[in-house]
C-alpha positions in Angstrom: 62.2 -89.7 -25.4 62.1 -85.9 -25.3 60.7 -85.9 -28.8 57.9 -88.3 -27.7 57.1 -85.9 -24.9 57.0 -83.0 -27.3 54.7 -84.9 -29.7 52.2 -85.5 -26.8 52.3 -81.8 -26.1 52.1 -80.8 -29.8 49.1 -83.1 -30.4 47.3 -81.6 -27.5 47.5 -84.8 -25.5 49.4 -83.1 -22.7 49.7 -79.6 -21.3 53.1 -77.8 -21.3 53.2 -78.3 -17.5 52.6 -82.1 -18.1 55.4 -82.1 -20.7 57.7 -80.4 -18.2 56.9 -82.9 -15.6 57.4 -85.8 -18.0 60.8 -84.4 -18.8 61.7 -83.9 -15.1 60.7 -87.5 -14.4 62.8 -88.7 -17.4 65.8 -86.8 -16.1 65.4 -88.5 -12.7 65.4 -92.0 -14.3 68.7 -93.9 -14.2 69.7 -94.5 -17.8 72.6 -96.5 -19.2 74.1 -94.8 -22.2 75.7 -97.2 -24.8 78.5 -96.2 -27.1 77.3 -96.3 -30.7 80.5 -96.3 -32.7 80.7 -100.1 -32.9 77.0 -100.1 -34.1 77.4 -97.7 -37.0 78.3 -100.3 -39.6 75.6 -102.8 -38.7 73.1 -99.9 -38.4 74.0 -98.7 -41.9 73.4 -102.1 -43.3 70.1 -102.4 -41.5 69.0 -98.9 -42.6 69.9 -99.7 -46.2 68.3 -103.2 -46.1 65.0 -102.2 -44.6 64.8 -98.6 -45.8 64.8 -97.2 -42.3 66.5 -94.1 -40.8 69.9 -94.8 -39.3 68.8 -93.7 -35.8 66.0 -96.4 -36.0 68.5 -98.9 -37.3 70.9 -98.1 -34.4 68.1 -99.3 -32.0 67.8 -102.6 -33.9 71.6 -103.0 -34.1 71.9 -102.4 -30.3 69.3 -105.0 -29.6 71.0 -107.4 -31.9 74.5 -106.6 -30.4 73.4 -107.0 -26.8 70.9 -109.9 -27.3 68.3 -107.9 -25.4 64.7 -107.4 -26.6 63.7 -104.0 -28.0 60.4 -102.4 -27.3 59.1 -99.8 -29.7 55.9 -97.9 -30.4 57.1 -97.4 -34.0 54.8 -99.7 -36.0 56.5 -99.1 -39.3 59.9 -100.0 -37.9 58.5 -103.1 -36.2 56.7 -104.1 -39.4 59.9 -103.7 -41.4 62.3 -105.6 -39.2 60.4 -108.0 -36.9 60.5 -111.0 -39.2 64.3 -110.9 -39.2 64.8 -109.4 -35.7 62.1 -111.2 -33.6 63.5 -109.6 -30.4 61.9 -106.3 -31.6 58.4 -106.1 -30.1 55.6 -103.5 -30.1 55.0 -101.6 -26.9 51.3 -102.5 -27.0 52.3 -106.2 -27.0 55.0 -105.9 -24.3 
């Protein structure tokens, strides 16, 4: 999330003060952190099978593992995996 905030700032879509506020808001948001060790093997298989980075594949593996939908703004990731992982949806369609 912090990288997305930085990208908005870097692209001139937000001021540094805006970025700081976005981060502050993020830090105040309750977040559940999920252990990733059990997901590393399926994530590696997804990464290899769909030519994606492991961190993207971890997201897909987590959605598959929990049975929860995944929302992403990453269109290349969505395009690569959606046919086999229909629970992954684009943010704009959410």
